[in-house]
CHARMM-style PDB file with segment names, atoms N, HN, CA, C and O in Angstrom:
ATOM      1  N   MET     1      -7.431  14.886 -19.778  1.00  0.00      PROA
ATOM      2  CA  MET     1      -8.800  15.327 -19.880  1.00  0.00      PROA
ATOM      3  C   MET     1      -8.856  16.330 -21.014  1.00  0.00      PROA
ATOM      4  O   MET     1      -7.982  17.189 -21.129  1.00  0.00      PROA
ATOM      5  N   SER     2      -9.872  16.230 -21.851  1.00  0.00      PROA
ATOM      6  HN  SER     2     -10.582  15.533 -21.758  1.00  0.00      PROA
ATOM      7  CA  SER     2      -9.963  17.153 -22.973  1.00  0.00      PROA
ATOM      8  C   SER     2     -11.407  17.420 -23.366  1.00  0.00      PROA
ATOM      9  O   SER     2     -12.270  16.545 -23.290  1.00  0.00      PROA
ATOM     10  N   ASP     3     -11.639  18.643 -23.783  1.00  0.00      PROA
ATOM     11  HN  ASP     3     -10.938  19.354 -23.845  1.00  0.00      PROA
ATOM     12  CA  ASP     3     -12.931  18.985 -24.379  1.00  0.00      PROA
ATOM     13  C   ASP     3     -12.806  19.012 -25.905  1.00  0.00      PROA
ATOM     14  O   ASP     3     -13.719  19.446 -26.608  1.00  0.00      PROA
ATOM     15  N   GLY     4     -11.656  18.540 -26.401  1.00  0.00      PROA
ATOM     16  HN  GLY     4     -10.915  18.187 -25.830  1.00  0.00      PROA
ATOM     17  CA  GLY     4     -11.420  18.469 -27.839  1.00  0.00      PROA
ATOM     18  C   GLY     4     -10.624  19.633 -28.394  1.00  0.00      PROA
ATOM     19  O   GLY     4     -10.334  19.673 -29.590  1.00  0.00      PROA
ATOM     20  N   THR     5     -10.265  20.588 -27.533  1.00  0.00      PROA
ATOM     21  HN  THR     5     -10.501  20.556 -26.562  1.00  0.00      PROA
ATOM     22  CA  THR     5      -9.462  21.728 -27.975  1.00  0.00      PROA
ATOM     23  C   THR     5      -8.122  21.699 -27.251  1.00  0.00      PROA
ATOM     24  O   THR     5      -7.988  21.074 -26.199  1.00  0.00      PROA
ATOM     25  N   VAL     6      -7.132  22.378 -27.822  1.00  0.00      PROA
ATOM     26  HN  VAL     6      -7.240  22.885 -28.677  1.00  0.00      PROA
ATOM     27  CA  VAL     6      -5.826  22.467 -27.171  1.00  0.00      PROA
ATOM     28  C   VAL     6      -5.961  23.193 -25.837  1.00  0.00      PROA
ATOM     29  O   VAL     6      -5.405  22.746 -24.833  1.00  0.00      PROA
ATOM     30  N   ALA     7      -6.685  24.293 -25.814  1.00  0.00      PROA
ATOM     31  HN  ALA     7      -7.136  24.655 -26.629  1.00  0.00      PROA
ATOM     32  CA  ALA     7      -6.852  25.076 -24.587  1.00  0.00      PROA
ATOM     33  C   ALA     7      -7.626  24.307 -23.514  1.00  0.00      PROA
ATOM     34  O   ALA     7      -7.429  24.541 -22.321  1.00  0.00      PROA
ATOM     35  N   GLY     8      -8.497  23.401 -23.926  1.00  0.00      PROA
ATOM     36  HN  GLY     8      -8.657  23.211 -24.895  1.00  0.00      PROA
ATOM     37  CA  GLY     8      -9.312  22.649 -22.988  1.00  0.00      PROA
ATOM     38  C   GLY     8      -8.749  21.278 -22.666  1.00  0.00      PROA
ATOM     39  O   GLY     8      -9.487  20.393 -22.234  1.00  0.00      PROA
ATOM     40  N   THR     9      -7.449  21.088 -22.870  1.00  0.00      PROA
ATOM     41  HN  THR     9      -6.849  21.807 -23.221  1.00  0.00      PROA
ATOM     42  CA  THR     9      -6.809  19.808 -22.622  1.00  0.00      PROA
ATOM     43  C   THR     9      -5.791  19.947 -21.497  1.00  0.00      PROA
ATOM     44  O   THR     9      -4.900  20.794 -21.566  1.00  0.00      PROA
ATOM     45  N   ILE    10      -5.918  19.119 -20.461  1.00  0.00      PROA
ATOM     46  HN  ILE    10      -6.641  18.431 -20.405  1.00  0.00      PROA
ATOM     47  CA  ILE    10      -4.973  19.135 -19.343  1.00  0.00      PROA
ATOM     48  C   ILE    10      -4.493  17.718 -19.051  1.00  0.00      PROA
ATOM     49  O   ILE    10      -5.206  16.746 -19.299  1.00  0.00      PROA
ATOM     50  N   GLN    11      -3.298  17.616 -18.531  1.00  0.00      PROA
ATOM     51  HN  GLN    11      -2.718  18.406 -18.329  1.00  0.00      PROA
ATOM     52  CA  GLN    11      -2.739  16.330 -18.123  1.00  0.00      PROA
ATOM     53  C   GLN    11      -3.133  16.076 -16.677  1.00  0.00      PROA
ATOM     54  O   GLN    11      -2.852  16.895 -15.802  1.00  0.00      PROA
ATOM     55  N   LEU    12      -3.777  14.953 -16.423  1.00  0.00      PROA
ATOM     56  HN  LEU    12      -4.005  14.288 -17.134  1.00  0.00      PROA
ATOM     57  CA  LEU    12      -4.242  14.637 -15.073  1.00  0.00      PROA
ATOM     58  C   LEU    12      -3.177  13.969 -14.227  1.00  0.00      PROA
ATOM     59  O   LEU    12      -3.141  14.157 -13.011  1.00  0.00      PROA
ATOM     60  N   ALA    13      -2.314  13.195 -14.854  1.00  0.00      PROA
ATOM     61  HN  ALA    13      -2.343  13.042 -15.841  1.00  0.00      PROA
ATOM     62  CA  ALA    13      -1.233  12.501 -14.152  1.00  0.00      PROA
ATOM     63  C   ALA    13      -0.144  12.220 -15.170  1.00  0.00      PROA
ATOM     64  O   ALA    13      -0.395  12.233 -16.375  1.00  0.00      PROA
ATOM     65  N   GLU    14       1.046  11.969 -14.696  1.00  0.00      PROA
ATOM     66  HN  GLU    14       1.250  11.958 -13.717  1.00  0.00      PROA
ATOM     67  CA  GLU    14       2.185  11.789 -15.589  1.00  0.00      PROA
ATOM     68  C   GLU    14       2.679  10.349 -15.591  1.00  0.00      PROA
ATOM     69  O   GLU    14       2.835   9.736 -14.536  1.00  0.00      PROA
ATOM     70  N   GLY    15       2.926   9.813 -16.789  1.00  0.00      PROA
ATOM     71  HN  GLY    15       2.799  10.312 -17.646  1.00  0.00      PROA
ATOM     72  CA  GLY    15       3.599   8.543 -16.943  1.00  0.00      PROA
ATOM     73  C   GLY    15       2.824   7.295 -16.577  1.00  0.00      PROA
ATOM     74  O   GLY    15       3.447   6.267 -16.315  1.00  0.00      PROA
ATOM     75  N   LEU    16       1.511   7.323 -16.543  1.00  0.00      PROA
ATOM     76  HN  LEU    16       1.005   8.159 -16.755  1.00  0.00      PROA
ATOM     77  CA  LEU    16       0.742   6.161 -16.101  1.00  0.00      PROA
ATOM     78  C   LEU    16       0.473   5.143 -17.205  1.00  0.00      PROA
ATOM     79  O   LEU    16       0.190   3.984 -16.901  1.00  0.00      PROA
ATOM     80  N   ALA    17       0.552   5.533 -18.469  1.00  0.00      PROA
ATOM     81  HN  ALA    17       0.782   6.474 -18.717  1.00  0.00      PROA
ATOM     82  CA  ALA    17       0.257   4.639 -19.602  1.00  0.00      PROA
ATOM     83  C   ALA    17      -1.054   3.898 -19.370  1.00  0.00      PROA
ATOM     84  O   ALA    17      -1.059   2.669 -19.301  1.00  0.00      PROA
ATOM     85  N   PRO    18      -2.181   4.628 -19.247  1.00  0.00      PROA
ATOM     86  CA  PRO    18      -3.454   3.994 -18.903  1.00  0.00      PROA
ATOM     87  C   PRO    18      -3.943   3.001 -19.953  1.00  0.00      PROA
ATOM     88  O   PRO    18      -3.822   3.232 -21.156  1.00  0.00      PROA
ATOM     89  N   THR    19      -4.498   1.888 -19.468  1.00  0.00      PROA
ATOM     90  HN  THR    19      -4.596   1.700 -18.491  1.00  0.00      PROA
ATOM     91  CA  THR    19      -5.133   0.876 -20.319  1.00  0.00      PROA
ATOM     92  C   THR    19      -6.384   0.390 -19.600  1.00  0.00      PROA
ATOM     93  O   THR    19      -6.632   0.759 -18.452  1.00  0.00      PROA
ATOM     94  N   ASP    20      -7.159  -0.427 -20.269  1.00  0.00      PROA
ATOM     95  HN  ASP    20      -6.958  -0.727 -21.201  1.00  0.00      PROA
ATOM     96  CA  ASP    20      -8.322  -1.083 -19.665  1.00  0.00      PROA
ATOM     97  C   ASP    20      -9.292  -0.102 -19.021  1.00  0.00      PROA
ATOM     98  O   ASP    20      -9.663  -0.265 -17.858  1.00  0.00      PROA
ATOM     99  N   LEU    21      -9.706   0.922 -19.775  1.00  0.00      PROA
ATOM    100  HN  LEU    21      -9.405   1.055 -20.720  1.00  0.00      PROA
ATOM    101  CA  LEU    21     -10.601   1.944 -19.248  1.00  0.00      PROA
ATOM    102  C   LEU    21     -12.028   1.432 -19.116  1.00  0.00      PROA
ATOM    103  O   LEU    21     -12.511   0.689 -19.971  1.00  0.00      PROA
ATOM    104  N   ALA    22     -12.703   1.835 -18.036  1.00  0.00      PROA
ATOM    105  HN  ALA    22     -12.311   2.439 -17.341  1.00  0.00      PROA
ATOM    106  CA  ALA    22     -14.110   1.498 -17.797  1.00  0.00      PROA
ATOM    107  C   ALA    22     -14.752   2.672 -17.065  1.00  0.00      PROA
ATOM    108  O   ALA    22     -14.124   3.285 -16.201  1.00  0.00      PROA
ATOM    109  N   THR    23     -15.993   2.983 -17.406  1.00  0.00      PROA
ATOM    110  HN  THR    23     -16.503   2.485 -18.107  1.00  0.00      PROA
ATOM    111  CA  THR    23     -16.683   4.095 -16.758  1.00  0.00      PROA
ATOM    112  C   THR    23     -17.777   3.603 -15.823  1.00  0.00      PROA
ATOM    113  O   THR    23     -18.415   2.577 -16.056  1.00  0.00      PROA
ATOM    114  N   THR    24     -17.969   4.370 -14.759  1.00  0.00      PROA
ATOM    115  HN  THR    24     -17.450   5.204 -14.569  1.00  0.00      PROA
ATOM    116  CA  THR    24     -19.053   4.150 -13.816  1.00  0.00      PROA
ATOM    117  C   THR    24     -19.506   5.522 -13.367  1.00  0.00      PROA
ATOM    118  O   THR    24     -18.757   6.231 -12.696  1.00  0.00      PROA
ATOM    119  N   GLY    25     -20.717   5.908 -13.724  1.00  0.00      PROA
ATOM    120  HN  GLY    25     -21.325   5.332 -14.269  1.00  0.00      PROA
ATOM    121  CA  GLY    25     -21.194   7.247 -13.377  1.00  0.00      PROA
ATOM    122  C   GLY    25     -20.294   8.302 -13.997  1.00  0.00      PROA
ATOM    123  O   GLY    25     -20.135   8.344 -15.217  1.00  0.00      PROA
ATOM    124  N   THR    26     -19.705   9.154 -13.166  1.00  0.00      PROA
ATOM    125  HN  THR    26     -19.834   9.119 -12.175  1.00  0.00      PROA
ATOM    126  CA  THR    26     -18.817  10.212 -13.661  1.00  0.00      PROA
ATOM    127  C   THR    26     -17.347   9.873 -13.466  1.00  0.00      PROA
ATOM    128  O   THR    26     -16.485  10.731 -13.656  1.00  0.00      PROA
ATOM    129  N   SER    27     -17.052   8.645 -13.095  1.00  0.00      PROA
ATOM    130  HN  SER    27     -17.752   7.947 -12.941  1.00  0.00      PROA
ATOM    131  CA  SER    27     -15.666   8.223 -12.871  1.00  0.00      PROA
ATOM    132  C   SER    27     -15.188   7.302 -13.988  1.00  0.00      PROA
ATOM    133  O   SER    27     -15.972   6.562 -14.582  1.00  0.00      PROA
ATOM    134  N   VAL    28     -13.889   7.364 -14.261  1.00  0.00      PROA
ATOM    135  HN  VAL    28     -13.252   7.965 -13.779  1.00  0.00      PROA
ATOM    136  CA  VAL    28     -13.253   6.452 -15.205  1.00  0.00      PROA
ATOM    137  C   VAL    28     -12.201   5.668 -14.434  1.00  0.00      PROA
ATOM    138  O   VAL    28     -11.310   6.247 -13.813  1.00  0.00      PROA
ATOM    139  N   TYR    29     -12.312   4.358 -14.480  1.00  0.00      PROA
ATOM    140  HN  TYR    29     -13.036   3.887 -14.984  1.00  0.00      PROA
ATOM    141  CA  TYR    29     -11.343   3.469 -13.850  1.00  0.00      PROA
ATOM    142  C   TYR    29     -10.410   2.949 -14.931  1.00  0.00      PROA
ATOM    143  O   TYR    29     -10.836   2.706 -16.060  1.00  0.00      PROA
ATOM    144  N   PHE    30      -9.138   2.776 -14.588  1.00  0.00      PROA
ATOM    145  HN  PHE    30      -8.792   2.973 -13.670  1.00  0.00      PROA
ATOM    146  CA  PHE    30      -8.166   2.295 -15.563  1.00  0.00      PROA
ATOM    147  C   PHE    30      -6.995   1.643 -14.854  1.00  0.00      PROA
ATOM    148  O   PHE    30      -6.803   1.810 -13.650  1.00  0.00      PROA
ATOM    149  N   THR    31      -6.217   0.897 -15.623  1.00  0.00      PROA
ATOM    150  HN  THR    31      -6.373   0.761 -16.601  1.00  0.00      PROA
ATOM    151  CA  THR    31      -4.986   0.325 -15.117  1.00  0.00      PROA
ATOM    152  C   THR    31      -3.879   1.320 -15.415  1.00  0.00      PROA
ATOM    153  O   THR    31      -3.728   1.746 -16.560  1.00  0.00      PROA
ATOM    154  N   GLY    32      -3.104   1.699 -14.410  1.00  0.00      PROA
ATOM    155  HN  GLY    32      -3.226   1.353 -13.480  1.00  0.00      PROA
ATOM    156  CA  GLY    32      -2.014   2.655 -14.583  1.00  0.00      PROA
ATOM    157  C   GLY    32      -0.709   2.111 -14.035  1.00  0.00      PROA
ATOM    158  O   GLY    32      -0.694   1.352 -13.066  1.00  0.00      PROA
ATOM    159  N   GLN    33       0.382   2.507 -14.665  1.00  0.00      PROA
ATOM    160  HN  GLN    33       0.370   3.123 -15.453  1.00  0.00      PROA
ATOM    161  CA  GLN    33       1.722   2.072 -14.258  1.00  0.00      PROA
ATOM    162  C   GLN    33       2.394   3.192 -13.485  1.00  0.00      PROA
ATOM    163  O   GLN    33       2.528   4.306 -13.992  1.00  0.00      PROA
ATOM    164  N   ASP    34       2.818   2.906 -12.263  1.00  0.00      PROA
ATOM    165  HN  ASP    34       2.709   2.002 -11.851  1.00  0.00      PROA
ATOM    166  CA  ASP    34       3.617   3.866 -11.501  1.00  0.00      PROA
ATOM    167  C   ASP    34       4.741   3.099 -10.799  1.00  0.00      PROA
ATOM    168  O   ASP    34       5.033   1.965 -11.178  1.00  0.00      PROA
ATOM    169  N   ALA    35       5.367   3.683  -9.802  1.00  0.00      PROA
ATOM    170  HN  ALA    35       5.130   4.605  -9.494  1.00  0.00      PROA
ATOM    171  CA  ALA    35       6.482   3.034  -9.104  1.00  0.00      PROA
ATOM    172  C   ALA    35       6.070   1.736  -8.419  1.00  0.00      PROA
ATOM    173  O   ALA    35       6.921   0.898  -8.123  1.00  0.00      PROA
ATOM    174  N   ASN    36       4.769   1.560  -8.164  1.00  0.00      PROA
ATOM    175  HN  ASN    36       4.078   2.241  -8.405  1.00  0.00      PROA
ATOM    176  CA  ASN    36       4.261   0.348  -7.527  1.00  0.00      PROA
ATOM    177  C   ASN    36       3.801  -0.702  -8.530  1.00  0.00      PROA
ATOM    178  O   ASN    36       3.135  -1.664  -8.149  1.00  0.00      PROA
ATOM    179  N   GLY    37       4.140  -0.537  -9.794  1.00  0.00      PROA
ATOM    180  HN  GLY    37       4.681   0.245 -10.104  1.00  0.00      PROA
ATOM    181  CA  GLY    37       3.707  -1.469 -10.827  1.00  0.00      PROA
ATOM    182  C   GLY    37       2.366  -1.050 -11.411  1.00  0.00      PROA
ATOM    183  O   GLY    37       1.950   0.096 -11.244  1.00  0.00      PROA
ATOM    184  N   ARG    38       1.686  -1.962 -12.092  1.00  0.00      PROA
ATOM    185  HN  ARG    38       2.024  -2.893 -12.227  1.00  0.00      PROA
ATOM    186  CA  ARG    38       0.381  -1.681 -12.684  1.00  0.00      PROA
ATOM    187  C   ARG    38      -0.692  -1.943 -11.641  1.00  0.00      PROA
ATOM    188  O   ARG    38      -0.820  -3.052 -11.121  1.00  0.00      PROA
ATOM    189  N   GLU    39      -1.455  -0.909 -11.347  1.00  0.00      PROA
ATOM    190  HN  GLU    39      -1.351  -0.008 -11.769  1.00  0.00      PROA
ATOM    191  CA  GLU    39      -2.493  -0.977 -10.321  1.00  0.00      PROA
ATOM    192  C   GLU    39      -3.761  -0.284 -10.818  1.00  0.00      PROA
ATOM    193  O   GLU    39      -3.706   0.462 -11.796  1.00  0.00      PROA
ATOM    194  N   PRO    40      -4.902  -0.514 -10.164  1.00  0.00      PROA
ATOM    195  CA  PRO    40      -6.138   0.158 -10.557  1.00  0.00      PROA
ATOM    196  C   PRO    40      -6.139   1.632 -10.121  1.00  0.00      PROA
ATOM    197  O   PRO    40      -5.798   1.958  -8.984  1.00  0.00      PROA
ATOM    198  N   TRP    41      -6.524   2.497 -11.039  1.00  0.00      PROA
ATOM    199  HN  TRP    41      -6.801   2.232 -11.963  1.00  0.00      PROA
ATOM    200  CA  TRP    41      -6.627   3.935 -10.792  1.00  0.00      PROA
ATOM    201  C   TRP    41      -8.037   4.402 -11.119  1.00  0.00      PROA
ATOM    202  O   TRP    41      -8.792   3.696 -11.789  1.00  0.00      PROA
ATOM    203  N   VAL    42      -8.391   5.593 -10.644  1.00  0.00      PROA
ATOM    204  HN  VAL    42      -7.778   6.166 -10.100  1.00  0.00      PROA
ATOM    205  CA  VAL    42      -9.677   6.198 -10.949  1.00  0.00      PROA
ATOM    206  C   VAL    42      -9.464   7.691 -11.167  1.00  0.00      PROA
ATOM    207  O   VAL    42      -8.566   8.292 -10.578  1.00  0.00      PROA
ATOM    208  N   THR    43     -10.295   8.282 -12.013  1.00  0.00      PROA
ATOM    209  HN  THR    43     -11.025   7.794 -12.492  1.00  0.00      PROA
ATOM    210  CA  THR    43     -10.290   9.727 -12.194  1.00  0.00      PROA
ATOM    211  C   THR    43     -11.719  10.227 -12.323  1.00  0.00      PROA
ATOM    212  O   THR    43     -12.595   9.538 -12.846  1.00  0.00      PROA
ATOM    213  N   ASP    44     -11.931  11.437 -11.837  1.00  0.00      PROA
ATOM    214  HN  ASP    44     -11.219  11.996 -11.413  1.00  0.00      PROA
ATOM    215  CA  ASP    44     -13.211  12.108 -12.030  1.00  0.00      PROA
ATOM    216  C   ASP    44     -13.048  13.256 -13.031  1.00  0.00      PROA
ATOM    217  O   ASP    44     -13.949  14.077 -13.198  1.00  0.00      PROA
ATOM    218  N   GLY    45     -11.887  13.302 -13.694  1.00  0.00      PROA
ATOM    219  HN  GLY    45     -11.155  12.634 -13.559  1.00  0.00      PROA
ATOM    220  CA  GLY    45     -11.617  14.339 -14.680  1.00  0.00      PROA
ATOM    221  C   GLY    45     -10.865  15.530 -14.126  1.00  0.00      PROA
ATOM    222  O   GLY    45     -10.682  16.533 -14.816  1.00  0.00      PROA
ATOM    223  N   THR    46     -10.421  15.421 -12.860  1.00  0.00      PROA
ATOM    224  HN  THR    46     -10.569  14.606 -12.299  1.00  0.00      PROA
ATOM    225  CA  THR    46      -9.630  16.486 -12.252  1.00  0.00      PROA
ATOM    226  C   THR    46      -8.299  15.917 -11.788  1.00  0.00      PROA
ATOM    227  O   THR    46      -8.167  14.710 -11.580  1.00  0.00      PROA
ATOM    228  N   VAL    47      -7.309  16.796 -11.629  1.00  0.00      PROA
ATOM    229  HN  VAL    47      -7.416  17.776 -11.798  1.00  0.00      PROA
ATOM    230  CA  VAL    47      -6.012  16.358 -11.124  1.00  0.00      PROA
ATOM    231  C   VAL    47      -6.159  15.787  -9.712  1.00  0.00      PROA
ATOM    232  O   VAL    47      -5.620  14.722  -9.412  1.00  0.00      PROA
ATOM    233  N   SER    48      -6.883  16.492  -8.854  1.00  0.00      PROA
ATOM    234  HN  SER    48      -7.321  17.358  -9.098  1.00  0.00      PROA
ATOM    235  CA  SER    48      -7.038  16.028  -7.464  1.00  0.00      PROA
ATOM    236  C   SER    48      -7.893  14.765  -7.357  1.00  0.00      PROA
ATOM    237  O   SER    48      -7.802  14.042  -6.365  1.00  0.00      PROA
ATOM    238  N   GLY    49      -8.712  14.496  -8.354  1.00  0.00      PROA
ATOM    239  HN  GLY    49      -8.786  15.084  -9.160  1.00  0.00      PROA
ATOM    240  CA  GLY    49      -9.568  13.315  -8.345  1.00  0.00      PROA
ATOM    241  C   GLY    49      -8.975  12.131  -9.092  1.00  0.00      PROA
ATOM    242  O   GLY    49      -9.675  11.152  -9.354  1.00  0.00      PROA
ATOM    243  N   THR    50      -7.699  12.205  -9.438  1.00  0.00      PROA
ATOM    244  HN  THR    50      -7.130  12.999  -9.226  1.00  0.00      PROA
ATOM    245  CA  THR    50      -7.010  11.123 -10.136  1.00  0.00      PROA
ATOM    246  C   THR    50      -6.032  10.478  -9.175  1.00  0.00      PROA
ATOM    247  O   THR    50      -5.063  11.108  -8.751  1.00  0.00      PROA
ATOM    248  N   HSD    51      -6.285   9.212  -8.827  1.00  0.00      PROA
ATOM    249  HN  HSD    51      -7.072   8.700  -9.171  1.00  0.00      PROA
ATOM    250  CA  HSD    51      -5.442   8.555  -7.824  1.00  0.00      PROA
ATOM    251  C   HSD    51      -5.549   7.037  -7.943  1.00  0.00      PROA
ATOM    252  O   HSD    51      -6.480   6.506  -8.549  1.00  0.00      PROA
ATOM    253  N   VAL    52      -4.575   6.356  -7.350  1.00  0.00      PROA
ATOM    254  HN  VAL    52      -3.819   6.787  -6.858  1.00  0.00      PROA
ATOM    255  CA  VAL    52      -4.597   4.901  -7.308  1.00  0.00      PROA
ATOM    256  C   VAL    52      -5.731   4.466  -6.377  1.00  0.00      PROA
ATOM    257  O   VAL    52      -5.921   5.052  -5.311  1.00  0.00      PROA
ATOM    258  N   VAL    53      -6.475   3.449  -6.775  1.00  0.00      PROA
ATOM    259  HN  VAL    53      -6.320   2.973  -7.641  1.00  0.00      PROA
ATOM    260  CA  VAL    53      -7.564   2.933  -5.948  1.00  0.00      PROA
ATOM    261  C   VAL    53      -6.980   2.146  -4.779  1.00  0.00      PROA
ATOM    262  O   VAL    53      -7.382   2.330  -3.630  1.00  0.00      PROA
ATOM    263  N   ALA    54      -6.030   1.269  -5.085  1.00  0.00      PROA
ATOM    264  HN  ALA    54      -5.703   1.119  -6.018  1.00  0.00      PROA
ATOM    265  CA  ALA    54      -5.372   0.464  -4.053  1.00  0.00      PROA
ATOM    266  C   ALA    54      -4.117  -0.166  -4.638  1.00  0.00      PROA
ATOM    267  O   ALA    54      -4.066  -0.477  -5.828  1.00  0.00      PROA
ATOM    268  N   ASP    55      -3.113  -0.352  -3.802  1.00  0.00      PROA
ATOM    269  HN  ASP    55      -3.155  -0.100  -2.835  1.00  0.00      PROA
ATOM    270  CA  ASP    55      -1.910  -1.075  -4.211  1.00  0.00      PROA
ATOM    271  C   ASP    55      -2.181  -2.544  -3.887  1.00  0.00      PROA
ATOM    272  O   ASP    55      -1.833  -3.035  -2.813  1.00  0.00      PROA
ATOM    273  N   LEU    56      -2.809  -3.229  -4.839  1.00  0.00      PROA
ATOM    274  HN  LEU    56      -3.092  -2.830  -5.711  1.00  0.00      PROA
ATOM    275  CA  LEU    56      -3.268  -4.599  -4.596  1.00  0.00      PROA
ATOM    276  C   LEU    56      -2.130  -5.604  -4.460  1.00  0.00      PROA
ATOM    277  O   LEU    56      -2.257  -6.629  -3.790  1.00  0.00      PROA
ATOM    278  N   SER    57      -1.012  -5.282  -5.116  1.00  0.00      PROA
ATOM    279  HN  SER    57      -0.909  -4.450  -5.661  1.00  0.00      PROA
ATOM    280  CA  SER    57       0.161  -6.148  -5.017  1.00  0.00      PROA
ATOM    281  C   SER    57       1.318  -5.268  -4.542  1.00  0.00      PROA
ATOM    282  O   SER    57       2.044  -4.717  -5.369  1.00  0.00      PROA
ATOM    283  N   PRO    58       1.504  -5.124  -3.226  1.00  0.00      PROA
ATOM    284  CA  PRO    58       2.491  -4.195  -2.666  1.00  0.00      PROA
ATOM    285  C   PRO    58       3.895  -4.387  -3.233  1.00  0.00      PROA
ATOM    286  O   PRO    58       4.297  -5.490  -3.603  1.00  0.00      PROA
ATOM    287  N   GLY    59       4.617  -3.286  -3.286  1.00  0.00      PROA
ATOM    288  HN  GLY    59       4.290  -2.390  -2.985  1.00  0.00      PROA
ATOM    289  CA  GLY    59       5.966  -3.283  -3.853  1.00  0.00      PROA
ATOM    290  C   GLY    59       5.902  -3.024  -5.336  1.00  0.00      PROA
ATOM    291  O   GLY    59       4.916  -2.482  -5.835  1.00  0.00      PROA
ATOM    292  N   SER    60       6.942  -3.404  -6.044  1.00  0.00      PROA
ATOM    293  HN  SER    60       7.743  -3.844  -5.639  1.00  0.00      PROA
ATOM    294  CA  SER    60       6.998  -3.109  -7.468  1.00  0.00      PROA
ATOM    295  C   SER    60       6.316  -4.179  -8.336  1.00  0.00      PROA
ATOM    296  O   SER    60       6.344  -4.086  -9.563  1.00  0.00      PROA
ATOM    297  N   THR    61       5.709  -5.187  -7.710  1.00  0.00      PROA
ATOM    298  HN  THR    61       5.686  -5.263  -6.713  1.00  0.00      PROA
ATOM    299  CA  THR    61       4.998  -6.228  -8.444  1.00  0.00      PROA
ATOM    300  C   THR    61       3.626  -5.714  -8.845  1.00  0.00      PROA
ATOM    301  O   THR    61       2.897  -5.175  -8.012  1.00  0.00      PROA
ATOM    302  N   SER    62       3.269  -5.874 -10.106  1.00  0.00      PROA
ATOM    303  HN  SER    62       3.861  -6.312 -10.782  1.00  0.00      PROA
ATOM    304  CA  SER    62       1.984  -5.397 -10.607  1.00  0.00      PROA
ATOM    305  C   SER    62       0.840  -6.292 -10.161  1.00  0.00      PROA
ATOM    306  O   SER    62       1.027  -7.488  -9.936  1.00  0.00      PROA
ATOM    307  N   SER    63      -0.348  -5.706 -10.034  1.00  0.00      PROA
ATOM    308  HN  SER    63      -0.500  -4.735 -10.217  1.00  0.00      PROA
ATOM    309  CA  SER    63      -1.527  -6.495  -9.662  1.00  0.00      PROA
ATOM    310  C   SER    63      -2.225  -7.063 -10.880  1.00  0.00      PROA
ATOM    311  O   SER    63      -2.979  -8.029 -10.770  1.00  0.00      PROA
ATOM    312  N   ASP    64      -1.979  -6.463 -12.062  1.00  0.00      PROA
ATOM    313  HN  ASP    64      -1.366  -5.677 -12.151  1.00  0.00      PROA
ATOM    314  CA  ASP    64      -2.641  -6.884 -13.312  1.00  0.00      PROA
ATOM    315  C   ASP    64      -3.727  -7.885 -13.034  1.00  0.00      PROA
ATOM    316  OT1 ASP    64      -4.391  -8.350 -13.961  1.00  0.00      PROA
TER     317      ASP     64
END
């Protein structure tokens, strides 16, 4: 998340390599890579509001 300055930039999650971003209202949905493979994630711009939506393909197999 960034307001365009170094001081206003924070890391919301680590190692997700987000792709396929889409916005809805104040949320951003994206594909993220974690231990469960590539799954849908959402963020509201806060650390606590950044989480996997669902593990659509359980285990290490990606849902892509």
